[in-house]
C-alpha positions, -999 to 999 in steps of 0.1 A, spaced: -559 604 -866 -535 578 -852 -500 573 -865 -486 539 -875 -465 540 -843 -497 545 -821 -514 516 -839 -484 493 -833 -483 503 -797 -520 495 -792 -516 462 -810 -487 453 -787 -509 462 -756 -538 440 -768 -515 411 -775 -500 414 -740 -535 416 -725 -547 385 -744 -516 367 -732 -522 377 -696 -559 367 -699 -549 333 -711 -521 328 -685 -541 300 -669 -544 282 -702 -514 260 -695 -525 232 -719 -525 252 -751 -496 275 -742 -473 246 -733 -451 235 -762 -441 204 -742 -477 192 -741 -480 195 -779 -447 177 -784 -458 150 -759 -491 146 -777 -474 142 -810 -452 115 -795 -481 97 -779 -501 98 -812 -472 83 -832 -468 56 -806 -505 46 -807 -506 48 -845 -474 27 -849 -490 1 -826 -522 1 -848 -502 -3 -880 -479 -30 -866 -507 -52 -852 -527 -47 -883 -497 -60 -903 -493 -90 -880 -529 -99 -884 -524 -104 -922 -496 -128 -916 -506 -163 -929 -487 -178 -899 -510 -159 -874 -535 -182 -857 -570 -173 -845 -559 -168 -809 -531 -144 -820 -555 -125 -843 -579 -120 -814 -550 -107 -792 -538 -83 -820 -573 -71 -825 -577 -63 -788 -544 -44 -789 -555 -24 -818 -588 -15 -801 -570 -5 -769 -546 17 -789 -576 34 -806 -593 40 -773 -562 55 -757 -558 78 -787 -594 89 -785 -591 95 -748 -560 116 -753 -577 138 -779 -609 141 -758 -591 152 -727 -570 178 -746 -600 192 -765 -622 193 -734 -596 213 -716 -593 237 -745 -631 241 -746 -631 250 -709 -605 277 -716 -627 293 -742 -655 298 -717 -679 278 -738 -683 249 -713 -711 254 -688 -725 233 -659 -755 212 -668 -769 200 -634 -798 177 -629 -814 157 -601 -797 124 -591 -799 99 -563 -766 98 -546 -767 61 -536 -767 51 -573 -749 81 -587 -718 63 -599 -733 29 -608 -729 33 -645 -694 46 -643 -683 18 -619 -697 -8 -642 -677 7 -670 -645 5 -649 -651 -31 -639 -655 -40 -675 -624 -21 -685 -603 -39 -659 -616 -73 -671 -611 -65 -707 -576 -52 -704 -565 -81 -682 -557 -63 -650 -559 -96 -630 -538 -82 -601 -558 -50 -597 -590 -47 -577 -617 -20 -579 -630 -11 -544 -660 12 -540 -672 30 -509 -707 46 -507 -720 65 -477 -756 76 -483 -792 71 -473 -813 58 -502 -834 90 -502 -806 114 -507 -811 135 -539 -791 164 -551 -787 187 -581 -754 180 -597 -736 179 -631 -732 141 -636 -714 142 -669 -686 165 -657 -682 146 -625 -679 114 -645 -653 130 -667 -632 140 -637 -634 105 -621 -627 88 -654 -596 108 -659 -584 101 -624 -592 64 -628 -572 62 -660 -542 77 -643 -545 52 -614 -545 21 -636 -517 35 -656 -496 39 -625 -507 7 -606 -497 -27 -618 -511 -46 -588 -531 -38 -557 -563 -17 -558 -580 14 -570 -606 27 -545 -634 51 -554 -657 66 -529 -679 96 -521 -700 110 -492 -722 141 -485 -712 167 -459 -726 202 -454 -742 205 -489 -710 193 -505 -703 159 -522 -668 147 -515 -652 123 -539 -619 104 -537 -599 81 -560 -571 62 -542 -546 37 -556 -517 16 -544 -495 25 -573 -463 45 -580 -477 78 -593 -480 101 -563 -450 124 -569 -458 127 -606 -495 135 -600 -486 159 -572 -463 178 -595 -489 181 -623 -517 190 -599 -498 218 -582 -477 230 -611 -477 266 -623 -456 257 -653 -466 225 -671 -436 228 -694 -412 224 -665 -433 197 -649 -433 177 -681 -395 180 -684 -393 166 -649 -419 138 -654 -423 129 -691 -459 117 -690 -482 138 -713 -512 114 -707 -512 119 -669 -505 157 -672 -535 162 -695 -558 141 -674 -548 159 -642 -551 194 -658 -586 186 -672 -598 172 -639 -586 204 -621 -603 227 -646 -636 208 -645 -636 209 -607 -628 246 -606 -656 253 -631 -681 235 -609 -670 257 -579 -652 228 -562 -618 222 -547 -592 194 -552 -561 182 -533 -538 153 -532 -522 131 -505 -498 102 -505 -516 69 -501 -491 45 -485 -455 49 -497 -460 59 -533 -497 55 -540 -520 84 -549 -550 97 -531 -569 125 -549 -598 141 -531 -622 167 -546 -654 184 -533 -683 198 -553 -710 220 -538 -745 207 -545 -781 217 -539 -803 193 -520 -837 185 -535 -864 201 -514 -885 169 -512 -855 147 -505 -860 128 -472 -824 133 -462 -813 117 -429 -778 130 -422 -773 108 -392 -782 76 -410 -754 70 -434 -751 35 -448 -714 24 -451 -708 -2 -477 -677 -16 -493 -676 -38 -524 -645 -54 -539 -649 -67 -574 
């Protein structure tokens, strides 16, 4: 029979073990992230309420109402993206997120996502920002890969790039080497030091005190967790003076019947 003191000691040990097992769970254990999310949510909600109020003004013309409606929609999308990234990160920490790989042709792997990005740049009026893509594949290259999670990573990195780049370009590319698909997202913006801090941080709380940007911190952390879950690696380099270059590699399985010709890469670059 155990005494109350023994039970309390065992409980303390279990609490400590649970804490140690969740030491990599920076997102949930970081009070600054939650504080930052609260601030971001209030900012977006205030914008939605304010623009909704302005739309009811009798002096508001049709052009202004269209602009206010666009601002409301943008605030809603930003709010949803913030929640999605935070919740996806939390789900990974629970161990309930698994890879779901399927067969895809690499030459058209990112087509849908890139179309989405072009539409987003046009819709949000990024007139001084170009999307550049680089693809280096033979048409017959097929691999088994988790498309949805890769899309989630690149979407998070793209959102960070346009947030930190007022003019110039965002470049997205990928290539195959040694059964590994290597992706990169580069920009000509101002976010390198901030992104580097969040990517390499062992304490998000301290990093957020240094760089007060919850949106970027959550996106970077989610991207890193997804890449690690897929067995990949990620690193960051400075692109130009202050631009960001984030590179990540994901191991893949080549489809047996794929007529892969390693020495016949097709290099293409498209600027939209």
